[in-house]
C-alpha positions in Angstrom: 2.0 62.1 -18.1 2.8 59.1 -15.8 6.1 59.1 -14.1 8.6 56.2 -14.1 11.5 55.6 -11.7 14.3 53.4 -13.0 16.6 51.7 -10.5 20.0 50.4 -11.7 23.4 49.3 -10.6 25.4 49.2 -13.8 25.7 50.3 -17.4 22.0 51.1 -18.1 21.5 49.4 -21.5 18.0 48.5 -20.4 17.4 52.1 -19.4 18.6 53.1 -22.8 16.0 50.7 -24.4 13.3 52.3 -22.3 14.4 55.8 -23.3 14.5 54.9 -26.9 11.0 53.4 -26.7 9.7 56.6 -25.1 11.2 58.6 -27.9 9.4 56.4 -30.5 6.1 57.0 -28.7 5.8 53.3 -27.7 5.7 54.1 -24.0 3.2 56.9 -23.0 5.1 58.0 -19.9 8.3 59.8 -18.9 11.2 58.9 -16.7 11.2 61.2 -13.7 14.2 59.7 -11.8 17.0 57.2 -12.3 18.4 56.0 -8.9 21.4 53.9 -8.3 23.1 52.2 -5.4 26.5 52.6 -7.1 28.1 55.9 -7.7 30.0 54.9 -10.8 27.0 53.3 -12.6 27.1 54.4 -16.2 23.3 54.4 -16.3 23.4 57.6 -14.3 25.4 59.2 -17.0 23.0 58.0 -19.7 20.2 59.7 -17.7 22.1 62.9 -17.1 22.8 63.2 -20.8 19.1 63.2 -21.4 18.3 65.7 -18.7 16.7 63.2 -16.4 17.0 63.6 -12.6 19.4 61.2 -11.0 20.2 60.1 -7.5 23.0 58.0 -5.9 22.2 56.6 -2.5 25.2 55.3 -0.5 24.1 52.5 1.7 27.0 53.1 4.1 25.6 56.5 5.0 22.5 54.9 6.6 22.3 53.2 9.9 20.4 50.2 8.5 18.5 48.9 5.5 15.2 50.3 6.7 16.6 53.8 6.8 18.2 53.3 3.4 14.9 52.2 1.8 13.0 55.1 3.5 15.4 57.5 1.8 14.9 55.7 -1.5 11.1 55.9 -1.1 11.4 59.6 -0.2 13.3 60.2 -3.4 10.7 58.3 -5.5 7.8 60.2 -4.0 9.6 63.5 -4.4 9.9 62.9 -8.1 6.3 61.8 -8.5 7.3 58.3 -9.5 4.2 56.1 -10.1 5.9 53.0 -11.5 9.3 51.5 -10.7 11.4 49.6 -13.2 14.4 47.6 -12.0 16.9 47.6 -14.8 19.9 45.7 -13.5 19.4 46.8 -9.9 21.4 44.4 -7.7 19.6 44.6 -4.4 16.4 43.4 -2.8 13.8 46.0 -2.0 12.3 46.3 1.4 8.7 45.0 2.1 7.7 48.6 2.9 8.8 49.8 -0.5 7.2 46.9 -2.3 4.0 47.5 -0.4 4.0 51.2 -1.3 4.2 50.3 -5.0 2.2 47.0 -5.0 2.0 45.6 -8.6 3.8 48.7 -9.9 7.4 47.5 -9.7 8.8 45.3 -12.4 12.2 43.6 -12.9 14.1 42.1 -15.9 16.0 38.9 -15.2 18.3 37.1 -17.7 16.9 33.6 -17.5 13.6 31.8 -17.9 12.2 32.0 -14.3 11.9 29.9 -12.3 15.2 28.5 -13.6 18.5 30.1 -12.7 17.1 32.8 -10.5 17.0 33.9 -6.9 19.7 34.9 -4.5 23.2 34.8 -6.1 21.9 34.6 -9.7 22.8 37.9 -11.3 24.9 39.1 -14.3 27.3 36.6 -15.8 26.7 34.2 -13.0 23.3 33.4 -14.5 24.7 32.6 -17.9 27.6 30.5 -16.5 25.1 28.5 -14.5 23.0 27.8 -17.6 26.1 26.6 -19.4 27.4 24.5 -16.4 24.0 22.8 -16.2 23.9 22.0 -19.8 20.5 23.7 -20.5 19.5 24.0 -24.1 17.2 27.0 -23.6 17.5 30.1 -21.6 16.1 33.6 -22.1 14.8 36.6 -20.3 11.8 37.3 -18.0 10.0 40.4 -16.9 8.2 39.9 -13.6 6.5 41.9 -10.9 8.7 42.5 -7.8 7.6 41.2 -4.4 9.5 40.7 -1.2 11.5 37.7 -2.5 14.3 37.4 -5.1 12.8 36.9 -8.5 9.6 35.4 -7.1 6.9 37.8 -8.3 4.3 36.9 -11.0 5.7 36.6 -14.5 4.7 39.2 -17.1 6.7 38.4 -20.2 9.2 35.7 -21.2 11.1 34.9 -24.4 13.5 32.0 -25.0 17.0 32.0 -26.3 18.7 28.9 -27.6 22.0 27.9 -26.0 24.5 27.1 -28.7 27.2 24.4 -28.4 30.0 26.9 -28.6 28.5 29.5 -26.3 30.5 31.2 -23.6 28.9 33.1 -20.7 29.8 36.3 -22.6 28.3 35.3 -26.0 25.2 33.9 -24.3 24.8 37.1 -22.3 25.0 39.2 -25.4 22.1 37.4 -27.1 20.0 37.4 -24.0 20.6 41.1 -23.5 19.0 41.7 -27.0 15.9 40.0 -25.8 15.9 42.0 -22.6 15.9 45.2 -24.6 12.9 43.9 -26.5 10.9 42.6 -23.6 11.4 45.3 -21.0 10.0 48.3 -23.0 7.0 46.2 -24.0 6.3 45.4 -20.3 6.7 49.0 -19.3 4.3 50.1 -22.0 1.7 47.6 -20.7 2.3 48.6 -17.1 1.8 52.4 -17.5 -1.3 51.8 -19.6 -2.8 49.7 -16.9 -3.2 46.8 -19.3 -1.7 44.1 -16.9 -4.1 42.2 -14.6 -2.8 40.0 -11.8 -4.8 37.1 -10.3 -2.7 35.1 -7.9 0.4 34.3 -9.9 -1.4 34.5 -13.3 -0.9 37.6 -15.4 -3.2 38.5 -18.3 -3.4 41.5 -20.6 -6.3 43.8 -21.6 -6.6 45.2 -25.1 
């Protein structure tokens, strides 16, 4: 069975959505490793409760980012990870890591890319920016990861209406529900090799 590695920095609700989809038979793969750059990420606890291998890598232990990402790559390879899912991972991957998993790394972002994305747009900051701009629609996007910040080809998107009385918290809650819907679908397509990429265009095979 194909092996997935999940990278996260926080609570791991998207990890939970993937685990639930695997349990339902919707994703024909297993999670071999959950890796975090934060020791207190609750996503690590979620994985441990399911008997999934976990790893916390402390950036401060390594001399530079290159050494840090080499250690990350070593962990992924050691656990036979074939596909990587970024589920709230708040860091940019190195070109070497991206190249090693070309078109096999996906990320979930809480807006309709290319709006409200890139460096500095993460977590509640995204939703507050949507409100501050006065946008009427936002949503979630699953995309391939390249060397940039939220710049890889788009796989799936779904819109969420911005309500007149929304706060960043209420908007985040509704977008998160869409994230939990989209990410497992994208993972299922990915591990079944049903995604085809031509330039920036993504299509799906039956």
